N, C-alpha and C positions, 0 to 999 in steps of 0.2 A: 504494500500500500504506500502510495506517495503522499506524504504529509507536508502541507504547506501552511506556514503561519502567515496570516495577513492582518496587519494591525496599524493603526495610526498612533503616533507617539510624539510627545513634545520634545524640544531640543534637549531638555534635561532628563529625558528618559522616563517620562510619566505617561500613562495611558488615560488617567482621569484624576480629578480631584476626589478625595476620599468620600465614597458613598454618594457621589453626585454624577449625573449625566454631564459629560464634558465633550463638547463638539470640537474635534481637532481636524477632521477631514475637510478638504476643499470640495466644491462640486466635482471637480475632476477626480479627486481622490475617491469620492463615493462611486463614481462611474467605474473606476479601476477596481474597487472592491466588488461591485456587482458583476463586472466582467470575470473576476476570479471565481465568484459563486457560479456563474453560468457554465463554467467548464469543470466544476467540481461535481463529484457524485454526492457529497454530503458536506454540510457546513456545521461546525461544532462550536458551542460556547458552554460556559458554566452557568449554574443557577444564579450566581450573583449578577452576571451580565443581564440575565432575563429580568431579575427584580429591579435593577437600577436603570438600565437603558431601555428595556422593553422593546428589543429589536424584532423585526419580522423575519429576518434572515432569508428574504426572497430576492429575486432578480427583478428590479424595476427600472433601473437607469439605462439598461442596455437590452438588446434582444437576447433571449435565451430561456432555457427551462429552469425552473426552481429545483435546487438540490434537495435531498433529504435533509431536514433540519433536526439536529441532534443536540440535546441538552444533557449535560452531566449534572445530576442533582442527587447527591448522596442520600439526603433525607427526604427527597421527593417533595420538598417544600416550595412548590412553584405556585404563583398566583393563578387561579383558574381563568382569569380574564387577560392573561398575558397575550400579546399580539402574536407570539409564535404559534399559538393554538388556533389561528384563524383558518379559513378554509382554502388557503393558497398553496397547499401541498402537504406532503407527509411530514409528520413530526415523530421523533423517537426520543423518549426520555429514558435515560439509563441511571439507575440508582444502585444502592448497595444492598446486597442480600440481607434479609431480615426486615426490610421495610416492605410495606404492602401497597400496591396500587394497581388499578385496572389498566392504566394506560402506560405502564412503564415496564421495562425489562430490568431485572436486577442481576448484578454480577458480584463476585467477591470483592471486598475492599482491598485497597493497597495497604502498605505499612502505616500510612498516615490516617487510615480510617475512612478515606475518601474513596470514590469510585476507582477501582483498579483499572489502569489503562489497558493492561493485557487483555482482560475480559471484555472491556468495552470495544477494543479494536477487533477482537474475534467476532463479536456480535455484528460489527459493521462489515467485516469481510464476508460473513455468512449471508449478508444482504447484498453482496455484489459491489460494495464500495471499494474502488481502486484509487480514487483521488479524493483525499480528505482535506478540507480547508478548516483551519483552526483560527478562530477570531478572538478568543479571550474567554475570560479575563485573566488577570495576573496569575492567580493560583493555577488555572488550567495550563496557561503557557509555561509556567515554571515546571509543572509536572511533566509536560511533554519534553521540554529541554533536558530536564534531569534524567529522564528515562532514555535519552538518546533517540527519540522517535521522530524528530523534525528533520526533514530532508531539504526543504527550501524555505526561505523567508522572503516576504514582501512587506517592507516597512515604510509607511508614509511618514516622513518627518515634517511636522508642522512647524512653521517659523514662530514658535511660541515657547516661552518658559513658563511652567506652571508654579515653580518654586516649592513644590511639595505635592503630595497626593500618592496615588497608586503607581508603583514602579511597573515597567514592562515585565520584568521577571524579578523574583527574589534571588537570594544568593545561590549561585550554581557551584557544584563541586569542581568543575573545570571550565576554563574559558570555551566559548563557542565561537569558532572562526568560520568565515565565509570565503568561498572561492567563486570564480565566474561572476563577479559582481558587476551589475549595470545600474545606471541611475537614469531617472526620467523626471522632468518637471511636470508637476500636476498643479497648475496655477501657481500659487505661492509656496506650495509644498514640494518636497523632493521624495520620489519613491526609490528606494534602494531594494534591488532584488539580488539574491545570491543563493548558492547551494551551500549547505552545511558540510564542513570538512569532517569526515569520519576519522 
């Protein structure tokens, strides 16, 4: 499975102010994100992103099909009115075994008690997902990087300093380096693409 991280970040490495929706993408950046969704089989976020940003995770800014929308929600504590549950495509909620829900699949937890990524990715593989787009939040991104599961990154750098807030990733055991790096202007932002060095 090809795993690509696509996220907007401030110049000081923050994806949001703590607990608040923080618009960092330019209109061109949003189109880039929707283009990435249009070629992915699934797009994945954590429950915190759903609660704070209330994303649809659909393709609207460009032509293309909606990917499977995946939410990692260890305790399955998602608001029932979240826009991700609209009628614009399929949604899969993955929680931790021991929780109960009619509309979720449960997998074993990882060492941190959260959704185990190995089990979650196995569920997605069994559903035919070959290209997974991971959009956040910080805890999910950190988990994917720590597990060595990220193949590519697409990071939109907004020309903004937030001066605090939620980091792109928490502390990692080893540096993550990129190769085959390209850049692209997205209005006032810069998109950096690269492959993760194994």
